[in-house]
C-alpha positions as CSV (number, residue, x, y, z in Angstrom):
1,M,-13.0,-42.5,-12.3
2,G,-13.3,-44.2,-15.6
3,A,-13.1,-42.1,-18.8
4,N,-14.4,-38.9,-17.1
5,L,-11.2,-37.0,-16.6
6,V,-10.7,-33.5,-18.2
7,L,-7.7,-32.6,-20.3
8,A,-7.4,-28.9,-21.0
9,I,-5.0,-26.8,-23.2
10,E,-4.3,-23.1,-22.7
11,T,-2.4,-21.2,-25.4
12,S,-4.0,-17.8,-25.5
13,C,-0.8,-15.8,-25.3
14,D,2.8,-16.8,-24.5
15,E,2.3,-19.6,-21.9
16,T,1.8,-23.1,-23.2
17,A,-0.2,-25.0,-20.6
18,V,-1.8,-28.4,-20.2
19,A,-3.7,-29.9,-17.3
20,I,-5.6,-32.9,-16.3
21,A,-8.4,-32.7,-13.7
22,D,-10.8,-35.1,-12.1
23,P,-14.6,-35.0,-13.0
24,A,-15.2,-32.2,-10.5
25,G,-12.4,-30.1,-12.1
26,N,-9.9,-30.5,-9.3
27,P,-6.4,-30.6,-10.9
28,L,-4.5,-33.9,-10.9
29,A,-1.6,-32.5,-12.9
30,S,-0.7,-29.1,-14.4
31,L,2.3,-28.1,-16.5
32,I,3.3,-24.8,-18.0
33,A,6.1,-24.0,-20.5
34,S,6.9,-20.3,-19.9
35,Q,8.1,-18.1,-22.7
36,I,9.2,-15.1,-20.6
37,A,12.9,-15.5,-21.4
38,I,12.1,-15.8,-25.1
39,H,10.1,-12.5,-25.3
40,A,12.0,-10.6,-22.6
41,P,14.5,-9.1,-25.2
42,Y,11.6,-7.5,-27.1
43,G,9.9,-6.1,-24.0
44,G,6.6,-7.8,-24.9
45,V,5.1,-10.8,-26.6
46,V,6.0,-11.5,-30.3
47,P,3.0,-13.4,-31.8
48,E,5.1,-15.5,-34.3
49,L,7.5,-16.6,-31.6
50,A,4.7,-17.5,-29.3
51,S,2.8,-19.7,-31.7
52,R,6.0,-21.4,-32.9
53,N,6.9,-22.3,-29.3
54,H,3.3,-23.5,-28.6
55,N,3.7,-26.0,-31.5
56,A,7.0,-27.2,-30.1
57,D,5.9,-27.5,-26.5
58,L,2.4,-28.9,-26.6
59,R,3.1,-32.6,-27.3
60,P,5.8,-32.9,-24.6
61,L,3.4,-31.2,-22.1
62,I,0.5,-33.5,-23.0
63,D,2.7,-36.5,-22.5
64,G,4.0,-35.0,-19.3
65,V,0.6,-34.3,-17.6
66,V,-0.6,-37.9,-18.5
67,R,2.5,-39.3,-16.7
68,K,2.3,-36.9,-13.8
69,A,-1.4,-37.6,-13.2
70,G,-0.7,-41.3,-13.3
71,V,-3.5,-42.0,-15.8
72,A,-3.9,-43.3,-19.3
73,I,-4.9,-41.1,-22.2
74,S,-8.0,-43.4,-22.5
75,D,-9.1,-42.1,-19.1
76,I,-9.8,-38.7,-20.7
77,G,-13.5,-38.2,-21.2
78,L,-13.6,-34.5,-22.0
79,V,-11.2,-32.2,-23.8
80,A,-11.2,-28.4,-23.5
81,A,-9.2,-25.5,-24.9
82,T,-9.1,-21.7,-24.7
83,S,-10.9,-20.2,-27.7
84,G,-10.3,-16.5,-26.8
85,P,-9.6,-13.8,-26.1
86,G,-6.0,-13.8,-27.0
87,L,-3.5,-13.9,-29.9
88,A,-5.2,-15.6,-32.9
89,S,-2.0,-17.5,-34.0
90,S,-1.6,-18.8,-30.4
91,L,-5.2,-19.7,-29.9
92,L,-5.3,-21.7,-33.1
93,V,-2.5,-24.0,-31.9
94,G,-4.2,-25.1,-28.7
95,D,-7.7,-25.1,-30.1
96,T,-6.8,-27.3,-33.1
97,T,-4.8,-29.7,-31.0
98,A,-7.6,-30.1,-28.4
99,K,-10.2,-30.8,-31.2
100,A,-8.0,-33.4,-32.7
101,L,-7.6,-35.1,-29.3
102,A,-11.4,-35.0,-28.8
103,V,-12.0,-36.6,-32.2
104,G,-9.3,-39.3,-31.5
105,L,-10.7,-40.1,-28.1
106,G,-14.3,-39.9,-29.2
107,C,-15.2,-37.5,-26.3
108,P,-16.9,-34.1,-26.0
109,F,-15.0,-30.8,-26.6
110,Y,-15.6,-27.6,-24.7
111,S,-14.4,-24.2,-26.1
112,I,-13.6,-22.1,-23.0
113,N,-13.4,-18.3,-22.7
114,H,-10.0,-17.5,-21.1
115,M,-11.7,-15.0,-18.8
116,E,-14.2,-17.6,-17.6
117,G,-11.2,-19.7,-16.6
118,H,-9.9,-16.8,-14.5
119,L,-13.4,-16.0,-13.2
120,L,-14.0,-19.5,-11.8
121,S,-10.5,-20.2,-10.6
122,P,-11.1,-19.0,-7.0
123,F,-13.4,-22.1,-6.7
124,I,-10.7,-24.6,-7.6
125,G,-10.4,-27.0,-4.6
126,R,-13.5,-25.5,-2.8
127,S,-16.5,-27.7,-2.1
128,G,-20.0,-26.7,-3.0
129,E,-21.5,-25.2,-6.1
130,I,-20.5,-21.9,-7.7
131,G,-23.1,-19.5,-6.3
132,R,-24.0,-15.8,-6.6
133,H,-21.0,-13.4,-6.1
134,V,-19.1,-10.4,-7.5
135,A,-15.8,-11.1,-9.1
136,L,-12.8,-8.9,-9.9
137,I,-10.6,-10.2,-12.7
138,V,-7.4,-8.3,-12.9
139,S,-4.7,-9.3,-15.3
140,G,-2.2,-8.0,-17.9
141,G,-4.9,-7.5,-20.5
142,H,-8.1,-7.1,-18.5
143,T,-9.6,-5.4,-15.5
144,L,-13.2,-6.5,-15.1
145,L,-16.0,-6.6,-12.5
146,I,-18.5,-9.3,-13.1
147,E,-21.7,-10.3,-11.3
148,V,-22.0,-14.1,-11.3
149,E,-25.4,-15.8,-10.8
150,A,-24.2,-19.3,-11.6
151,T,-21.9,-21.0,-14.1
152,G,-22.4,-19.5,-17.5
153,C,-24.6,-16.7,-16.2
154,Y,-22.6,-13.5,-16.0
155,R,-23.2,-9.8,-16.1
156,L,-20.6,-7.2,-16.8
157,L,-20.5,-4.5,-14.1
158,G,-17.4,-2.5,-15.2
159,S,-14.2,-2.7,-17.2
160,T,-11.2,-0.6,-18.0
161,R,-11.6,2.2,-20.5
162,D,-8.0,2.0,-21.6
163,D,-5.0,0.2,-20.0
164,A,-5.6,-2.8,-17.7
165,A,-4.0,-2.8,-14.3
166,G,-1.5,-5.4,-15.2
167,E,-0.6,-3.5,-18.4
168,A,0.0,-0.4,-16.4
169,F,2.3,-2.3,-14.1
170,D,4.3,-3.7,-17.0
171,K,4.6,-0.4,-18.9
172,V,5.7,1.5,-15.8
173,G,8.2,-1.3,-15.0
174,K,9.6,-0.9,-18.5
175,M,9.9,2.9,-18.0
176,L,11.9,2.2,-14.9
177,G,14.2,-0.2,-16.7
178,L,13.0,-3.1,-14.5
179,P,13.1,-6.8,-15.7
180,Y,10.3,-8.1,-17.8
181,P,7.5,-8.6,-16.8
182,G,7.3,-5.4,-14.9
183,G,4.5,-6.2,-12.5
184,P,6.3,-8.7,-10.3
185,S,9.4,-6.5,-10.4
186,I,7.5,-3.5,-9.1
187,A,5.8,-5.5,-6.4
188,K,9.2,-6.8,-5.2
189,L,10.6,-3.3,-4.9
190,A,7.4,-1.9,-3.5
191,A,7.6,-4.2,-0.5
192,E,10.5,-2.1,0.8
193,G,9.0,1.3,-0.1
194,R,6.7,3.9,1.4
195,P,3.2,3.9,-0.3
196,A,2.7,7.6,0.4
197,A,6.1,8.9,-0.8
198,F,4.8,10.1,-4.2
199,D,1.5,11.7,-5.0
200,L,-0.2,9.7,-7.8
201,P,-3.8,9.9,-9.0
202,R,-6.5,7.4,-8.2
203,S,-8.3,7.6,-11.6
204,M,-12.1,7.2,-11.6
205,I,-12.1,6.2,-8.0
206,N,-15.1,8.5,-7.4
207,S,-16.6,8.3,-11.0
208,G,-19.9,7.0,-9.8
209,D,-19.7,3.9,-12.0
210,L,-17.7,0.6,-11.8
211,N,-15.3,1.3,-14.7
212,F,-11.5,1.7,-14.5
213,S,-8.9,3.9,-16.1
214,F,-5.2,3.5,-15.6
215,S,-3.7,5.4,-18.6
216,G,-3.7,8.7,-16.6
217,L,-1.9,7.0,-13.8
218,K,0.7,5.7,-16.3
219,T,1.2,9.2,-17.7
220,S,1.6,10.7,-14.3
221,A,4.1,8.0,-13.4
222,L,6.0,8.9,-16.6
223,H,6.2,12.6,-15.7
224,L,7.4,11.7,-12.2
225,T,10.1,9.5,-13.4
226,S,11.8,12.6,-14.9
227,C,12.1,13.9,-11.3
228,L,13.9,10.8,-10.1
229,S,17.7,10.7,-9.7
230,D,19.7,9.3,-12.6
231,P,20.0,6.5,-11.8
232,P,17.4,6.5,-9.0
233,G,18.7,5.3,-5.6
234,E,17.5,2.0,-4.1
235,R,15.2,3.7,-1.6
236,E,13.9,6.2,-4.1
237,L,13.0,3.5,-6.5
238,A,11.3,1.4,-3.8
239,D,9.2,4.4,-2.7
240,F,8.2,5.1,-6.3
241,C,7.1,1.5,-6.9
242,A,5.2,1.4,-3.6
243,S,3.4,4.6,-4.4
244,F,2.5,3.5,-7.9
245,Q,1.3,0.1,-6.6
246,E,-0.8,1.7,-3.9
247,A,-2.6,3.9,-6.4
248,I,-3.7,0.9,-8.4
249,V,-4.6,-1.1,-5.3
250,D,-6.7,1.7,-3.9
251,V,-8.8,1.8,-7.0
252,L,-9.3,-1.9,-7.3
253,V,-10.3,-2.3,-3.6
254,A,-12.7,0.7,-3.7
255,K,-14.4,-0.5,-6.9
256,L,-14.8,-4.1,-5.8
257,L,-16.4,-3.1,-2.5
258,E,-18.7,-0.7,-4.3
259,A,-19.7,-3.5,-6.7
260,A,-20.5,-5.8,-3.8
261,D,-22.6,-3.2,-2.2
262,R,-24.6,-2.4,-5.4
263,C,-25.3,-6.1,-6.0
264,A,-25.9,-6.9,-2.3
265,A,-23.4,-9.7,-2.7
266,R,-21.9,-11.4,0.4
267,L,-19.1,-13.3,-1.5
268,V,-16.4,-11.6,-3.6
269,T,-13.7,-13.3,-5.6
270,V,-10.4,-12.0,-7.1
271,S,-8.5,-13.7,-9.8
272,G,-6.1,-13.1,-12.7
273,G,-2.3,-12.6,-12.7
274,V,-2.3,-9.3,-10.7
275,S,-4.2,-11.1,-8.0
276,C,-0.8,-12.7,-7.0
277,N,0.2,-9.2,-5.8
278,L,0.6,-9.5,-2.1
279,R,-0.3,-5.9,-1.3
280,L,-3.6,-6.3,-3.2
281,R,-4.4,-9.5,-1.4
282,E,-3.6,-7.9,2.0
283,R,-5.7,-4.8,1.3
284,I,-8.7,-6.7,-0.1
285,G,-8.6,-9.1,2.8
286,E,-8.6,-6.2,5.3
287,A,-11.4,-4.4,3.4
288,C,-13.6,-7.5,3.2
289,G,-13.1,-8.2,6.9
290,K,-14.3,-4.7,7.8
291,A,-17.3,-5.1,5.4
292,D,-18.2,-8.6,6.6
293,L,-17.7,-10.0,3.1
294,E,-16.5,-13.5,2.3
295,L,-13.5,-13.5,0.1
296,A,-12.2,-16.2,-2.2
297,L,-8.9,-15.6,-3.9
298,A,-7.6,-17.7,-6.8
299,P,-4.8,-20.0,-5.6
300,A,-1.5,-18.4,-6.6
301,A,-0.6,-21.4,-8.7
302,Y,-3.7,-20.9,-10.8
303,S,-3.7,-17.0,-11.0
304,T,-1.5,-16.5,-14.0
305,D,-2.3,-18.2,-17.3
306,N,-2.7,-21.9,-16.8
307,A,-4.7,-24.9,-18.1
308,A,-6.0,-26.0,-14.7
309,M,-8.5,-23.1,-14.7
310,I,-9.6,-24.1,-18.2
311,A,-10.2,-27.7,-17.1
312,Y,-12.1,-26.4,-14.1
313,A,-14.3,-24.2,-16.2
314,A,-15.1,-27.0,-18.6
315,A,-16.0,-29.4,-15.7
316,A,-18.2,-26.7,-14.2
317,R,-20.0,-26.2,-17.6
318,R,-20.6,-29.9,-17.9
319,R,-21.9,-30.1,-14.3
320,A,-24.2,-27.2,-15.1
321,G,-25.7,-29.0,-18.1
322,I,-24.2,-26.7,-20.7
323,P,-23.8,-28.6,-23.9
324,P,-20.4,-29.2,-25.4
325,S,-19.1,-27.0,-28.2
326,P,-19.3,-28.0,-31.9
327,L,-16.0,-29.0,-33.4
328,N,-16.4,-26.3,-36.1
329,A,-16.5,-23.6,-33.5
330,D,-14.1,-20.8,-34.3
331,I,-11.6,-19.1,-32.1
332,D,-12.3,-15.5,-31.3
333,P,-9.4,-13.2,-30.4
334,N,-11.8,-10.6,-29.1
335,L,-14.2,-13.0,-27.3
336,R,-16.3,-11.3,-24.6
337,L,-17.2,-12.8,-21.3
338,A,-20.4,-10.9,-20.8
């Protein structure tokens, strides 16, 4: 392979991640240092703690992926890092480290939008080019519908007006006293519950556009929690979680299918941390089957924040002939995808 491998760094929030990929962007090694236990006592991410731990974890992770991939650092021919969106103090750690590596190795540097990493992650390990499709990105901080023409050519179809789906999961999980992060905790309990047990709104499901809103659902959930037993029984809690989850899934599925219909797309993709939700995967799979749509889901290992998706996006940009980024390019905590 020569000096054509891709090394990528992801430090947009509270996960420190490094990956090495082949020239096509297929992962050879991917490591993540999670900070969930560090931030759990605070119920959310503390920026100063996040950046401090990125600094401590990055060098061991870089050494680790080089060993795991069985390559030499001199085999790296492209370096990439997340430039936004995210926490400024966290982004700076990975961005600065990646640029220093690119200078030291004398290779190109690609500044990658974190959301582009999620957007393209369903294509990791798939053969063929990235063609026209409609994508749903659903994570802790974002809920987006994007029309993709090709790598680097994106059009925003819809986004959330307030809370993202993942944020709503986490906040309601906190209301219920569930372990942080709340999304996986709700999903685990929901698997044993009845989705129609509680009546919760499907906000903007018939709004006529492709935007989302989950703050009203969160408020309704808050009001309903006051009607639960104190403490709620196991069955009652499972039913509540299943009903809340179903309200979010109903909206996501409906909007994705509407977007595909409007764009006359035959391929749809789903990515982002919330795409790990098994109920969401099941419902979207069923809906796409009925609508005769091809569905590509981000591999579970590359759905939450990771550097493999950043490596893949950088490789895809190089393959599409998009020039590398200048080394004086700034991070942008509010970077937009389209």
